[in-house]
C-alpha positions in Angstrom: 52.7 23.7 30.7 49.1 23.1 30.2 47.0 21.2 32.7 45.3 18.1 31.1 42.2 18.9 33.1 41.9 22.3 31.4 38.3 23.3 30.8 39.1 24.6 27.4 39.3 21.0 26.0 35.9 19.8 25.0 34.6 16.6 26.6 31.7 14.4 25.8 29.6 16.2 28.3 30.4 19.6 26.7 29.0 18.6 23.3 25.5 19.4 22.4 23.0 16.5 21.9 22.5 16.4 18.2 21.4 13.6 15.8 24.2 12.4 13.5 23.6 12.9 9.8 23.4 9.2 9.1 20.7 8.5 11.7 17.3 7.1 10.9 15.6 10.4 11.7 13.0 11.2 9.0 11.7 14.6 9.9 13.4 16.3 7.0 13.3 13.4 4.5 10.6 12.6 2.1 9.4 9.1 2.7 7.6 6.7 0.4 5.0 4.2 1.7 3.3 4.6 5.0 -0.4 4.8 5.9 -1.5 6.0 2.5 -0.7 8.2 -0.5 -0.1 11.9 0.0 -2.6 13.7 -2.3 -0.2 16.7 -2.4 2.4 14.6 -4.2 2.3 14.2 -8.0 2.5 10.4 -7.7 -0.9 10.5 -5.9 -2.6 12.4 -8.8 -5.6 10.9 -10.6 -4.2 9.0 -13.5 -6.4 11.1 -15.8 -4.3 14.2 -14.7 -1.0 12.6 -15.4 1.1 14.5 -18.0 2.4 11.2 -19.4 -0.9 9.3 -18.9 -1.5 9.0 -22.6 1.8 7.2 -23.2 1.8 3.4 -23.6 1.8 1.5 -20.3 5.2 0.6 -18.9 6.6 -2.9 -18.9 6.1 -3.4 -15.2 2.5 -2.2 -15.5 1.9 -4.7 -18.4 3.4 -7.6 -16.5 1.5 -6.9 -13.2 -1.7 -6.2 -15.1 -1.4 -9.5 -16.9 -1.0 -11.3 -13.6 -4.1 -9.5 -12.1 -6.2 -10.2 -15.3 -5.4 -13.9 -15.2 -6.4 -14.1 -11.5 -9.6 -12.2 -12.2 -10.4 -14.2 -15.4 -10.5 -11.1 -17.5 -8.8 -9.8 -20.6 -7.9 -6.3 -21.8 -6.1 -5.1 -24.9 -2.3 -4.7 -24.6 -2.5 -1.2 -26.0 -3.6 0.5 -22.9 -2.1 3.8 -21.8 -0.2 4.4 -18.5 -3.4 6.0 -17.0 -5.7 3.3 -18.2 -3.4 0.5 -17.0 -3.2 2.2 -13.6 -6.9 2.5 -13.2 -7.4 -1.2 -14.2 -4.6 -2.2 -11.8 -6.4 -0.4 -8.9 -9.7 -2.0 -9.8 -8.3 -5.5 -10.2 -6.3 -5.2 -6.9 -9.6 -4.7 -5.1 -11.3 -7.5 -7.0 -8.5 -10.0 -6.4 -7.5 -8.9 -2.9 -4.0 -7.9 -3.9 -2.3 -4.7 -2.9 -4.0 -4.3 0.4 
């Protein structure tokens, strides 16, 4: 008959201190946001260096750019590329105080 106090049965004190897989630890996880863009990431590249920068701007870019342009009292053609739209968005965010 086995003794219920047998040392071969693991107890909470025998387990190693490890972080569960579903914890909020972020050491190994790529995170978005934070203090500033990471220039090593492709999303932080200069818009002129974007592979798809010459494609037409996206719907979200167009909508946000329209909002910024109205606030700044400016107009631009709706035929901008993704790269051009991004550059104007950056400029207009500074001008209007948005995106800070």
